[in-house]
VOFI-607639 format. One record per residue (C-alpha): x, y, z. Coordinates in steps of 0.2 Angstrom, whole numbers, plus 5000, padded with zeros to 4 digits. Layout:
N
XYZ ...
This chain:
171
492149854833 491750034834 490550024819 489749864826 489449954843 488750104834 487449994826 486749944843 485050024848 484750084866 483749924871 485149814866 486449924875 485449924890 485049734891 486849684888 487549814900 486349754913 486949574911 488749634912 488449734927 487549594936 488949474933 490149604939 489249634955 489149444959 491049444960 491549624965 490149704975 491049644992 492449764989 492449944996 493350054983 493050074965 493650174950 492450164935 492450244917 490850334912 490150264896 489850354880 489450304862 488650134866 489950074878 489449964891 488350074903 489150114920 488150254927 486850124934 488350034942 489050194950 487350234956 487150064964 488850064972 488550244979 486850184986 487850034995 489050165003 490550114993 491950234988 491650274970 492850364959 492950404940 494150464928 494350654925 495250724910 496750834915 497650894899 498150734891 498050634907 496650544917 496550584935 495350504948 493950604955 492650554969 490850534963 489650564978 488150574967 487750564948 487050744949 488750814952 489550764935 489950874921 490350824903 492150844896 492750894878 492250724872 490550724880 490950604893 490350624911 491650654924 491850724942 492050904944 493750894953 495150764954 496150694968 497750614971 497050444976 497750294966 497350144977 495750054974 495049884976 494249874958 494549974942 493349954928 494049994911 493350024894 494049964877 493749954859 494249764859 494949634871 495749464868 495449304877 497049334887 496249494893 497349614883 496549774879 496449884863 495950064867 495550214856 497450244853 497650404863 498550314877 497450384891 497250224900 499050164895 499750314905 498350294919 498350114924 500250104929 499850234942 498550134950 498750014965 497349904962 496849724966 495649694952 495749774934 494149724925 493749764907 491949784901 491449734883 490149654873 490449484867 490849534849 492249644855 493249484860 494549424848 495749274848 497349384850 497849564850 499549634846 500249684863 501649814866 502749824882 501749964890 500049884888 499249834904 498149674903 496549664913 496349534926 494649494920 493549544905 491649524907 490449514893 488649474892 489049294888 490749254896 491949304909 493849294903 495149274916 497049314913 497649184925 
C-alpha cells in the first residue's frame, strides 16, 4: 500500500483527494467540531479541508505529537502550524479537548468493514479511545481498501471510510 501510494504523482493525489474531501463535505459539513490529521507522504490531502472548515467558522483541531502520544491542538489558521519530527504539520500547542463531532483518521489500509491498519506505532490506537466522537471517518484511496484485515481487540474501527470511488460504512 505504501509503495503504491508513493508512486502517485502530485496531480493524482490532488484530484483524488479533492473527490474524497467533496464527498466528506456532503455528509459532514453540517457539524461544528472536527479533528483532522494533516497529510504527509501522499496521504489524502487534508490541509484544504482544514482551510475550508476554518473559513466556515467551524472548530478545527489536529493531532500534535507529545512524546509517544497524540494530543488535540486547535487550528485557527494554517499559518500557525509547525512540522514535527516526522515532517507532519501540527498545531503549536495541545489542549485537553477530546469531544468532537467528527474525527478524520489516516491509515495505510482499511477493509470493507471499516477496520484500519496504521503504521504500527500505535499512535491512533492510543488516541482514538480517548475521543468522545459521533463520527470517526477514515480517508483512503480506493486501492487501500482490502477485503478483510486482521483485527486485534484494541483496534478501533471507523464508522465510515471514504475513497475517491466509494463510501464504506461499518453498520
